[in-house]
N, C-alpha and C positions, 0 to 999 in steps of 0.2 A: 504493502501501500502506498503513495506516496506520500512525501508530507508534503502538506496542505499551504499554501502564502495561500496571502492578500493584500494587495500592491494596489491599495489609495490613495491615485495621483491625479488629477486633472487634466492634463498635460503631459503630453503618449511619449519625447522623448528624456523626459525624467524618468517612469514608469518606465523606459525600456533602461535607463540606466542603469538606477536600483536596483531590476533585474538582473540587470550582468555583474553590479557589483557581485550580488547574492551569490552567481554561479561559483562565478572566479571563488568563496570562501567555504565555497562543498561543496564533502566528501565526493561526490558521485548526482549529476543534475537529472539521473536515471531512476533516484528516486525524492525530489521535487517533482511538485503539486503547483505553477504559478498558475493566482490566476488574479483579470484584474477591476479595479468601480476607478470608474472618472469623477465617480462625486458619494456623496454618503448616504443621500434616496440609496443607492444603486451600491452601493454595499451591504447593506442592512439590507433588499434588495435577500445576496448572496448569503448573505451573517443568517439573516434567515429559513438557505436554502441545504445551508452544507456547513462544514465545519473545519476551522481555520486553527493550524496551533501556530501558526505565528502574520503578527499586521503591518505594516509598514505604512506610514498612514498621511497623508500629507496633511501640513495643519491648516493653509488655504484651502478649502473645496469650494468650490461656485455656489451655494448653502447650506454646510455649517462646517463651520470653523471642524478640526481635529480632536480637537477638546468635546465636542460635542457629543461629536464620533465616538470617541472615548468612550464616556459616558453613556451613554443607546448604547454600548456593548454592555455594559458592562451590568447594567441598569437588568438585559437579557439576558444575564449571567455566563456571557464568556469569561474564560484565564487563559484567554488569544496571551500568548506576551506580545504587548506593540508598542514600536520604534517608533519617534513621529521623523517623520526626516522630513525635512523646512530649509525653505531660506534664511527664514526670519531670523535673527541673533533667537537662544533661547530663554536670554535674559524678560524678549520681548514678548515671551511665552508666560501667558496663566500658569501661574505654581501648580494645581490639579493638576499634571497630568503626572508630578511625581508619587501626585495620592491617589492615581488610582495605576499606578505600579506599571507605568511608561517610561522609556528610554527616551535623550536626543540625538541625533548625528544630523551638521549639514549637510545640506544638501553640494555643498562644496567644497566641505571636506569630505564627501564622502567616497572609503576604497572596502575592500574589503574585511582591514581591518577595522577599522574604526563602526566598520557596522553588524562585524561578528559583539566584541563590544557592549556597544550599543543592546545586540538578541541577552548574552550573558546579563546586562545588569536587570531590564526589562523583566528578565529567569526567574533572577535573587529577589529585584522588588514583590511580585507576585508570592515567591517564601518556594521556587523550589535554588534547591541547591548546586544543584548537575542539568548541566549545560542539555539541551530541544533534541543536540543530534550535532553527534560527532564533528569536527568545522576542523579542513586541512587549514597548511603554515598558510595564512596570508601572502598575497599578495599586490602588497601598496601599491 
């Protein structure tokens, strides 16, 4: 069964870049299933039909911000680790993303290693001490 990941970003180029960086740090592309959503409503619809083990969320979405989406996901019972991938500096984002068990990585610093660290941090914030999946050495 594939490790399912949902990437939520309204910019197709940013979706592709996030997917590339994630694949660069993944041990085998064969066991990762990527899905994409362009806004919060589409993400919520997909999350109503499927379970994802990892969420990568842009902050600036056309219909809701990443925090609103994350709050709704947590209210619906999702415990999937979430990483905010944003062009905005983390100090510009409301603090609640930390309380909701998410982590942050800047789009300007998006690389396999920074993404791996953010995924590990989000997992720890949700109470998981072990990594979601064995990750190979990052090629930054």
